[in-house]
KEKE-3310 file (N, C-alpha, C; in steps of 0.2 Angstrom, whole numbers, plus 5000, padded with zeros to 4 digits):
npx = (5122:5118:5106:5111:5118:5108:5100:5110:5110:5097:5098:5107:5101:5090:5097:5102:5091:5085:5081:5085:5073:5065:5070:5067:5053:5051:5051:5038:5032:5020:5014:5024:5024:5012:5016:5027:5021:5012:5021:5029:5020:5017:5030:5031:5020:5023:5033:5027:5017:5022:5034:5046:5062:5069:5083:5082:5089:5092:5079:5075:5083:5078:5065:5069:5075:5064:5056:5064:5065:5051:5051:5060:5053:5043:5050:5055:5043:5039:5049:5046:5034:5033:5029:5016:5011:5012:5001:4990:4981:4982:4994:5003:5012:5023:5040:5047:5037:5035:5047:5058:5067:5076:5071:5080:5088:5080:5077:5090:5092:5081:5085:5097:5094:5085:5093:5102:5093:5087:5099:5104:5094:5094:5106:5106:5094:5086:5086:5074:5065:5071:5071:5057:5055:5062:5055:5043:5046:5050:5038:5029:5035:5039:5029:5016:5017:5022:5016:5002:4995:4991:4984:4973:4957:4957:4969:4972:4968:4975:4988:4988:4993:5006:5006:5002:5011:5020:5017:5019:5033:5038:5035:5042:5055:5056:5054:5059:5050:5034:5020:5002:4996:5002:4999:4986:4985:4991:4980:4970:4974:4975:4962:4957:4962:4955:4942:4946:4955:4947:4937:4943:4946:4934:4931:4941:4941:4942:4955:4962:4956:4961:4975:4975:4973:4966:4957:4944:4932:4934:4935:4923:4913:4905:4894:4895:4907:4904:4896:4905:4914:4906:4904:4917:4919:4910:4917:4929:4927:4923:4935:4943:4939:4942:4955:4952:4945:4951:4964:4979:4973:4965:4952:4952:4955:4945:4934:4937:4938:4925:4916:4921:4921:4907:4904:4911:4905:4892:4896:4900:4888:4881:4888:4886:4873:4873:4876:4889:4903:4896:4896:4911:4923:4927:4933:4946:4959:4967:4983:4990:4982:4969:4967:4964:4954:4944:4930:4915:4898:4891:4901:4905:4901:4910:4922:4921:4921:4934:4942:4939:4942:4956:4958:4952:4960:4972:4967:4964:4977:4984:4977:4981:4994:4993:4988:4999:5008:5017:5008:4996:4990:4982)
npy = (4851:4844:4850:4863:4860:4856:4868:4876:4869:4871:4884:4885:4878:4887:4897:4891:4888:4899:4909:4921:4926:4925:4935:4946:4945:4949:4962:4965:4966:4969:4979:4988:4992:5000:5010:5015:5019:5030:5038:5042:5048:5060:5065:5068:5076:5087:5093:5098:5107:5112:5119:5112:5105:5092:5082:5069:5057:5059:5059:5046:5039:5044:5039:5025:5025:5028:5017:5007:5011:5009:4995:4991:4994:4985:4973:4974:4974:4961:4954:4957:4952:4939:4927:4930:4931:4918:4912:4916:4912:4920:4926:4916:4911:4919:4924:4924:4919:4907:4901:4902:4912:4919:4928:4937:4939:4945:4957:4963:4965:4974:4985:4989:4992:5002:5012:5014:5018:5030:5038:5039:5045:5058:5063:5064:5070:5079:5083:5085:5077:5065:5064:5063:5051:5042:5044:5038:5025:5022:5025:5015:5003:5004:5012:5008:4994:4989:4996:5000:4990:4979:4985:4993:4994:5004:5004:5003:5015:5025:5020:5020:5032:5029:5023:5033:5043:5042:5050:5063:5062:5060:5073:5081:5077:5082:5096:5101:5105:5104:5106:5111:5105:5093:5087:5085:5075:5065:5065:5059:5046:5042:5043:5033:5021:5015:5010:5002:4993:4988:4982:4970:4965:4961:4949:4941:4940:4929:4925:4936:4936:4924:4927:4936:4950:4965:4969:4979:4972:4961:4967:4976:4970:4964:4972:4985:4988:4988:4999:5009:5008:5013:5026:5032:5030:5040:5051:5050:5050:5064:5070:5064:5069:5082:5087:5089:5100:5110:5109:5098:5092:5090:5092:5078:5071:5075:5069:5056:5054:5058:5049:5036:5038:5038:5025:5019:5023:5017:5004:5003:5006:4995:4985:4989:4986:4973:4956:4954:4947:4943:4930:4922:4918:4902:4894:4885:4893:4892:4896:4913:4922:4916:4918:4931:4934:4924:4920:4916:4918:4927:4936:4943:4956:4963:4959:4964:4978:4979:4975:4985:4996:4997:4998:5010:5020:5018:5023:5036:5042:5039:5047:5059:5058:5057:5069:5077:5075:5083:5094:5089:5092:5106)
npz = (5117:5106:5103:5100:5089:5080:5079:5073:5061:5056:5054:5044:5034:5032:5026:5014:5007:5003:4989:4976:4971:4983:4991:4983:4984:4997:4996:4993:4980:4973:4980:4980:4966:4965:4973:4966:4954:4959:4965:4954:4947:4955:4954:4940:4938:4946:4939:4929:4934:4946:4943:4944:4938:4935:4930:4918:4922:4935:4940:4937:4946:4958:4958:4958:4971:4979:4976:4981:4995:4998:4996:5006:5018:5016:5018:5031:5038:5035:5041:5055:5056:5054:5061:5063:5050:5046:5051:5043:5029:5018:5018:5022:5013:5011:5011:5024:5033:5028:5030:5021:5021:5034:5049:5054:5043:5034:5041:5041:5028:5025:5033:5027:5014:5017:5022:5011:5001:5006:5008:4995:4988:4995:4991:4977:4974:4984:5002:5008:5001:5004:5018:5020:5014:5023:5034:5030:5029:5043:5049:5043:5046:5059:5067:5062:5060:5073:5083:5080:5073:5081:5091:5089:5080:5071:5065:5051:5046:5052:5050:5036:5031:5028:5015:5008:5006:4995:4982:4987:4991:4978:4972:4980:4977:4964:4965:4977:4986:4995:4991:4993:4983:4982:4994:4992:4984:4992:5002:4994:4992:5006:5011:5002:5007:5019:5014:5004:5010:5021:5014:5009:5021:5025:5019:5024:5037:5046:5045:5051:5063:5068:5069:5078:5076:5077:5066:5058:5055:5063:5076:5077:5070:5055:5050:5055:5049:5036:5036:5039:5028:5018:5023:5023:5009:5004:5009:5002:4988:4984:4987:4979:4967:4968:4963:4949:4949:4956:4953:4953:4942:4926:4913:4908:4919:4928:4921:4922:4936:4941:4934:4938:4952:4954:4951:4961:4972:4970:4971:4984:4991:4987:4994:5007:5008:5008:5014:5016:5024:5036:5038:5040:5028:5026:5017:5009:5001:4985:4981:4979:4972:4972:4986:4987:4978:4975:4982:4992:4987:4995:4999:4988:4985:4993:4988:4975:4977:4982:4972:4962:4968:4967:4953:4951:4958:4951:4939:4941:4944:4933:4924:4928:4924:4910:4907:4910:4900:4886:4876:4880:4893:4900)
capx = (5126:5114:5101:5115:5120:5101:5099:5114:5108:5091:5100:5111:5095:5086:5101:5103:5085:5083:5083:5085:5066:5063:5072:5062:5046:5052:5050:5031:5032:5013:5013:5029:5022:5008:5020:5031:5016:5010:5027:5031:5015:5019:5036:5030:5015:5026:5037:5022:5013:5026:5040:5052:5066:5074:5086:5079:5093:5090:5072:5075:5086:5073:5060:5072:5075:5057:5054:5069:5062:5045:5053:5063:5048:5040:5055:5055:5036:5039:5054:5043:5027:5034:5025:5009:5009:5011:4994:4985:4982:4984:5001:5008:5017:5028:5047:5049:5032:5036:5054:5063:5071:5076:5068:5086:5091:5075:5078:5096:5090:5077:5088:5102:5090:5082:5099:5104:5088:5087:5105:5105:5089:5096:5112:5104:5088:5086:5085:5067:5062:5075:5068:5050:5056:5064:5049:5038:5049:5049:5031:5026:5038:5038:5023:5010:5018:5024:5012:4995:4992:4988:4981:4966:4954:4958:4976:4973:4966:4981:4994:4987:4997:5013:5005:4999:5017:5024:5017:5022:5040:5040:5034:5047:5061:5056:5054:5062:5045:5029:5014:4996:4993:5005:4996:4979:4986:4991:4974:4966:4976:4974:4955:4955:4964:4950:4937:4950:4957:4941:4933:4947:4946:4927:4931:4947:4941:4944:4962:4964:4955:4966:4981:4974:4974:4959:4954:4938:4927:4935:4933:4917:4908:4904:4889:4899:4913:4901:4894:4911:4916:4901:4905:4924:4918:4907:4922:4934:4925:4923:4942:4946:4936:4944:4960:4949:4942:4956:4971:4982:4970:4961:4946:4952:4955:4938:4929:4938:4936:4917:4913:4924:4918:4900:4904:4914:4899:4887:4898:4900:4881:4879:4892:4883:4866:4874:4878:4896:4907:4892:4899:4918:4924:4931:4935:4954:4961:4973:4987:4989:4977:4963:4966:4962:4948:4940:4926:4909:4894:4889:4906:4907:4901:4916:4928:4921:4924:4941:4946:4938:4946:4963:4957:4950:4965:4976:4965:4965:4984:4985:4974:4986:5000:4992:4988:5006:5011:5017:5003:4989:4987:4980)
capy = (4851:4842:4856:4868:4858:4856:4875:4878:4865:4874:4891:4884:4876:4893:4901:4888:4887:4906:4911:4928:4927:4926:4942:4950:4944:4953:4969:4966:4969:4972:4986:4993:4994:5005:5015:5018:5023:5036:5043:5044:5053:5066:5069:5071:5082:5092:5097:5102:5112:5115:5122:5108:5103:5087:5079:5062:5052:5060:5057:5039:5037:5046:5034:5019:5026:5027:5010:5003:5012:5005:4988:4990:4994:4978:4968:4975:4972:4954:4952:4958:4949:4932:4922:4931:4930:4911:4910:4918:4909:4925:4928:4911:4909:4924:4921:4923:4915:4900:4898:4902:4917:4920:4935:4942:4941:4950:4963:4966:4967:4980:4991:4991:4995:5008:5017:5015:5022:5037:5042:5040:5050:5064:5065:5065:5074:5084:5080:5085:5070:5059:5064:5060:5043:5039:5045:5033:5018:5021:5025:5009:4997:5005:5015:5004:4987:4987:4999:5001:4984:4974:4989:4997:4993:5010:5003:5004:5022:5029:5017:5021:5037:5027:5022:5040:5048:5042:5056:5069:5062:5062:5080:5085:5076:5086:5103:5103:5108:5099:5111:5109:5100:5086:5084:5083:5068:5061:5064:5054:5039:5041:5041:5027:5015:5011:5006:4997:4988:4984:4977:4964:4962:4958:4942:4938:4941:4923:4925:4941:4934:4919:4930:4941:4957:4968:4973:4982:4966:4957:4971:4979:4966:4965:4977:4991:4989:4990:5006:5013:5008:5018:5033:5033:5031:5046:5056:5049:5052:5071:5072:5061:5073:5089:5089:5091:5107:5115:5107:5099:5089:5094:5089:5071:5069:5076:5064:5049:5055:5058:5042:5031:5039:5036:5018:5017:5024:5012:4997:5004:5006:4988:4982:4991:4983:4966:4953:4952:4947:4941:4923:4922:4913:4896:4890:4885:4896:4888:4901:4919:4925:4914:4920:4938:4935:4918:4920:4914:4922:4932:4941:4946:4964:4966:4957:4968:4985:4979:4975:4991:5002:4997:5001:5017:5023:5018:5027:5043:5044:5038:5053:5065:5057:5058:5077:5080:5075:5089:5095:5086:5096:5113)
capz = (5112:5100:5102:5097:5082:5077:5078:5067:5054:5054:5051:5037:5029:5030:5021:5008:5003:5001:4982:4974:4971:4989:4993:4979:4987:5003:4994:4992:4973:4971:4984:4977:4959:4966:4976:4960:4950:4962:4966:4947:4945:4959:4951:4934:4938:4949:4935:4925:4938:4951:4941:4945:4932:4937:4925:4918:4925:4942:4941:4937:4952:4963:4958:4961:4978:4982:4976:4986:5001:4999:4997:5013:5023:5016:5021:5038:5040:5035:5047:5061:5056:5051:5064:5062:5043:5045:5053:5039:5022:5013:5019:5024:5008:5011:5012:5031:5036:5025:5032:5016:5023:5041:5051:5055:5037:5031:5045:5039:5021:5025:5036:5023:5009:5019:5022:5004:4997:5009:5007:4988:4986:4997:4987:4970:4973:4990:5008:5010:4999:5008:5025:5019:5013:5029:5039:5028:5031:5050:5050:5041:5049:5067:5070:5060:5062:5080:5088:5078:5070:5086:5096:5087:5074:5067:5062:5044:5045:5054:5046:5029:5029:5025:5008:5004:5005:4988:4977:4990:4990:4971:4971:4984:4974:4958:4966:4984:4991:4996:4992:4995:4978:4983:5000:4990:4981:4998:5005:4990:4994:5013:5011:4998:5010:5023:5010:5000:5015:5025:5009:5009:5028:5026:5017:5027:5044:5049:5045:5055:5070:5070:5070:5084:5073:5078:5060:5059:5055:5069:5082:5077:5066:5048:5049:5057:5044:5030:5036:5039:5021:5015:5026:5020:5002:5003:5010:4998:4981:4983:4987:4972:4961:4969:4958:4943:4950:4959:4951:4947:4936:4921:4910:4907:4926:4930:4919:4925:4943:4942:4932:4942:4958:4954:4951:4967:4977:4969:4974:4992:4993:4986:4999:5013:5009:5007:5020:5016:5031:5041:5039:5038:5023:5028:5011:5009:4994:4982:4978:4982:4968:4975:4992:4986:4974:4975:4988:4992:4984:4999:5000:4982:4985:4996:4983:4969:4979:4983:4965:4958:4971:4964:4946:4951:4960:4946:4933:4943:4943:4925:4920:4929:4920:4903:4906:4911:4894:4882:4871:4882:4898:4898)
cpx = (5122:5109:5105:5116:5113:5099:5103:5112:5102:5093:5103:5106:5091:5090:5101:5097:5083:5086:5082:5077:5063:5064:5068:5055:5046:5050:5042:5030:5025:5012:5018:5027:5017:5012:5024:5027:5014:5015:5029:5026:5016:5025:5035:5025:5018:5030:5033:5019:5017:5032:5046:5055:5071:5076:5083:5082:5092:5083:5071:5078:5081:5068:5063:5073:5069:5055:5058:5066:5056:5046:5056:5058:5044:5044:5055:5048:5036:5043:5050:5037:5027:5029:5017:5007:5008:5005:4989:4986:4984:4991:5006:5013:5023:5035:5048:5044:5033:5043:5059:5068:5071:5074:5074:5088:5086:5076:5084:5095:5086:5081:5094:5099:5087:5087:5101:5099:5087:5093:5106:5100:5091:5102:5110:5098:5088:5084:5078:5064:5065:5072:5061:5050:5058:5058:5044:5040:5048:5042:5027:5029:5038:5032:5017:5011:5018:5018:5004:4992:4988:4984:4974:4964:4954:4965:4977:4972:4972:4987:4994:4991:5004:5012:5003:5005:5020:5023:5020:5030:5042:5040:5040:5054:5062:5057:5058:5057:5039:5022:5008:4993:4996:5001:4989:4980:4987:4985:4969:4968:4975:4967:4953:4957:4959:4945:4940:4952:4952:4937:4937:4946:4939:4927:4937:4947:4943:4951:4965:4962:4959:4973:4981:4975:4967:4957:4947:4932:4927:4933:4926:4912:4907:4899:4892:4904:4910:4899:4900:4914:4912:4903:4912:4923:4915:4912:4927:4933:4926:4931:4945:4944:4940:4950:4958:4946:4947:4963:4974:4979:4966:4955:4946:4952:4948:4933:4930:4936:4928:4914:4915:4921:4911:4900:4907:4909:4894:4889:4899:4893:4879:4882:4888:4876:4867:4875:4885:4900:4903:4894:4906:4919:4929:4934:4943:4955:4967:4977:4985:4983:4970:4961:4963:4955:4943:4936:4919:4904:4892:4894:4908:4906:4907:4922:4927:4923:4931:4945:4945:4941:4953:4963:4956:4956:4971:4974:4965:4972:4986:4983:4978:4992:4999:4991:4994:5010:5011:5011:4996:4986:4987:4985)
cpy = (4849:4847:4861:4867:4858:4863:4877:4875:4869:4881:4890:4882:4882:4897:4898:4887:4894:4907:4918:4930:4929:4933:4947:4950:4948:4960:4971:4970:4972:4979:4991:4996:5000:5011:5019:5022:5030:5041:5046:5050:5060:5069:5072:5077:5088:5096:5100:5108:5115:5118:5119:5107:5098:5083:5072:5057:5053:5058:5050:5036:5039:5041:5027:5019:5025:5020:5005:5005:5009:4997:4986:4990:4988:4973:4968:4973:4964:4951:4952:4954:4942:4927:4923:4930:4922:4908:4912:4915:4914:4927:4922:4909:4914:4921:4919:4918:4908:4897:4898:4907:4918:4927:4939:4944:4946:4957:4967:4969:4973:4986:4993:4994:5001:5014:5019:5020:5029:5041:5044:5046:5057:5067:5067:5069:5080:5080:5081:5078:5064:5059:5061:5053:5040:5039:5039:5026:5017:5021:5018:5003:4997:5006:5010:4997:4985:4990:4999:4994:4980:4978:4992:4995:4999:5010:5005:5011:5026:5027:5019:5027:5035:5026:5028:5044:5048:5048:5062:5068:5063:5069:5083:5083:5080:5093:5105:5105:5102:5104:5108:5104:5093:5083:5082:5076:5063:5060:5059:5047:5037:5039:5035:5021:5012:5007:5001:4991:4984:4980:4970:4961:4958:4950:4938:4939:4935:4923:4930:4939:4928:4921:4935:4948:4960:4972:4974:4976:4962:4961:4974:4975:4969:4971:4984:4993:4991:4997:5011:5014:5013:5025:5036:5034:5038:5052:5056:5052:5059:5073:5070:5066:5080:5091:5091:5098:5112:5114:5102:5095:5093:5091:5081:5068:5069:5071:5057:5049:5054:5051:5037:5032:5037:5028:5015:5018:5019:5005:4998:5003:4999:4984:4983:4987:4976:4963:4950:4952:4944:4933:4923:4916:4908:4892:4890:4888:4892:4894:4908:4923:4923:4917:4927:4938:4930:4918:4918:4919:4928:4937:4944:4953:4967:4965:4962:4975:4985:4979:4982:4997:5002:5000:5008:5022:5024:5023:5034:5046:5043:5044:5059:5064:5059:5066:5080:5080:5081:5089:5092:5091:5103:5118)
cpz = (5105:5098:5098:5090:5077:5075:5072:5061:5052:5051:5044:5032:5027:5025:5014:5004:5000:4994:4981:4974:4978:4992:4989:4982:4993:5002:4993:4985:4971:4974:4981:4970:4960:4969:4970:4956:4953:4963:4959:4945:4949:4956:4945:4934:4941:4944:4930:4928:4944:4950:4943:4938:4934:4931:4924:4922:4933:4944:4941:4943:4958:4963:4960:4968:4982:4982:4981:4993:5003:5000:5004:5018:5022:5019:5028:5041:5040:5040:5054:5062:5054:5054:5063:5055:5042:5047:5048:5032:5017:5013:5021:5019:5007:5014:5020:5034:5034:5027:5027:5017:5031:5043:5051:5048:5033:5034:5042:5032:5021:5028:5030:5017:5010:5019:5015:5000:4999:5007:5000:4986:4989:4993:4980:4969:4978:4996:5011:5008:5003:5015:5025:5018:5019:5034:5037:5030:5039:5052:5049:5046:5057:5069:5069:5062:5069:5084:5086:5077:5075:5091:5095:5081:5069:5064:5055:5042:5046:5050:5039:5026:5026:5017:5004:5003:4998:4984:4980:4990:4983:4969:4974:4980:4968:4960:4973:4988:4991:4997:4993:4989:4979:4989:4998:4987:4987:5001:5001:4992:5002:5014:5007:5002:5014:5019:5007:5005:5019:5020:5009:5016:5029:5024:5019:5034:5048:5050:5051:5063:5073:5072:5076:5082:5073:5072:5061:5059:5061:5076:5083:5074:5059:5047:5050:5052:5038:5030:5036:5032:5017:5017:5023:5013:5000:5005:5004:4991:4980:4983:4981:4966:4962:4964:4951:4943:4952:4957:4955:4941:4932:4919:4910:4914:4929:4928:4922:4933:4945:4940:4936:4949:4959:4955:4958:4973:4976:4972:4981:4994:4993:4992:5006:5014:5008:5014:5020:5023:5037:5043:5036:5033:5025:5023:5011:5002:4992:4979:4981:4978:4971:4982:4992:4983:4974:4982:4987:4989:4988:5000:4994:4981:4988:4991:4977:4971:4979:4977:4961:4961:4968:4957:4946:4953:4955:4940:4935:4942:4936:4922:4922:4925:4913:4902:4907:4905:4890:4877:4874:4887:4896:4902)
residu = (MET:ALA:HIS:SER:GLU:ALA:ARG:GLN:ASP:GLY:ARG:ALA:SER:ALA:ILE:SER:THR:ALA:GLN:PRO:GLU:ASP:PHE:PHE:GLN:LEU:LEU:LYS:PRO:ARG:VAL:MET:SER:LEU:VAL:VAL:PHE:THR:ALA:ALA:THR:GLY:LEU:ILE:VAL:ALA:GLN:THR:HIS:GLY:GLY:GLY:ALA:LEU:HIS:PRO:LEU:ALA:ALA:ALA:ILE:ALA:ILE:LEU:CYS:ILE:ALA:CYS:GLY:ALA:GLY:ALA:ALA:GLY:ALA:LEU:ASN:MET:ALA:LEU:GLU:GLY:GLU:THR:ASP:ALA:LEU:MET:ARG:ARG:THR:ARG:GLY:ARG:PRO:VAL:ALA:ALA:GLY:ARG:VAL:ARG:GLY:HIS:ASP:ALA:MET:ALA:PHE:GLY:VAL:ILE:LEU:SER:VAL:PHE:SER:VAL:MET:LEU:LEU:GLY:MET:THR:ALA:ASN:TRP:LEU:ALA:ALA:GLY:LEU:LEU:ALA:MET:THR:VAL:VAL:TYR:TYR:ALA:GLY:PHE:TYR:THR:LEU:LEU:LEU:LYS:ARG:ARG:THR:PRO:GLN:ASN:ILE:VAL:ILE:GLY:GLY:ALA:ALA:GLY:ALA:PHE:PRO:PRO:VAL:ILE:GLY:TRP:ALA:ALA:ALA:THR:GLY:THR:ALA:PRO:TRP:GLN:ALA:TRP:LEU:LEU:PHE:LEU:ILE:ILE:PHE:LEU:TRP:THR:PRO:PRO:HIS:SER:TRP:ALA:LEU:ALA:LEU:TYR:SER:ALA:GLY:ASP:TYR:ALA:LYS:ALA:GLY:ILE:PRO:MET:MET:PRO:VAL:ALA:ARG:GLY:ALA:ARG:SER:THR:ARG:LEU:GLN:ILE:LEU:VAL:TYR:SER:LEU:LEU:PHE:VAL:PRO:VAL:ALA:ILE:ALA:PRO:GLY:ILE:VAL:GLY:PRO:GLY:GLY:ALA:ILE:TYR:LEU:ALA:VAL:ALA:VAL:LEU:GLY:GLY:LEU:ALA:PHE:LEU:LEU:LEU:ALA:LEU:ARG:LEU:PHE:ARG:SER:ARG:ALA:GLY:ASP:GLU:PRO:ASP:LYS:ALA:GLU:ALA:VAL:GLY:ARG:GLU:ALA:ALA:LEU:TYR:ASP:VAL:ARG:ALA:GLN:ALA:LYS:PRO:ALA:ARG:ASP:LEU:PHE:ALA:PHE:SER:ILE:LEU:TYR:LEU:MET:ALA:LEU:PHE:ALA:ALA:LEU:LEU:VAL:GLU:ALA:LEU:PRO:GLY:VAL:GLY:GLY)
# end
């Protein structure tokens, strides 16, 4: 009886301490912002190059739905990974891991938001876009989180498809189709994900090992990871340049892609020749920013590639957006 009362008190405490900000954090707002940006790019570029004509209000609702779908996937991921997140300094402050939101509440929040976003997107845009959004949520929360993450060091390669779908969904929302140009944008993000994520993993390997997650540095070692980052970078950069040659990018995009790509490759080569990850970073970070960017000198090449990769991807999609503006694109 006493145990039951204590358990009920714990549940009541978990509910009473949850704030609106905690539920917002369940949405992984940083990831969501990138999703929104790439999806909006796909939607706008589609209307310029793909013959789509979506009403501005319908376009805004479509982007909102994609954002909510991405947030729902993040909430489901945190609900399923609460205990694992609590073991890692980079993620232990998340709402479920820190005990501010119960796992069941996060799960219910994610499911409701998923259904809402998919159904609204289908009714306001089209069911192809809604189906792609539903598949993305299931792929990330189910296939990646439950099946891949703990079973293979290729988890981020295969699971990276979930983060690559937003521009395709945006394109489909605008035109009702998903042509090769949309899948080229998908391929850019898909090939970008391994060097981006493994660069972070090189200086967070201790966290992943503690949590039992076979990220590449844990399963194959730092040297192999640095080599694979270089290989993926060599694959990624030509694909990133391709839209400037075959479309939908133009001269501005091509310049950004080439110059940024050269810098990306130089950073990847510098990382390959470094000793980043050979000695796991054991320093305790203070705050979320420190966990991402404050590293020992040996790991700085990994940190630099990780940071630049975000800038480069944003610059690529920003160039596409600029060229899609009236009077700019050819």
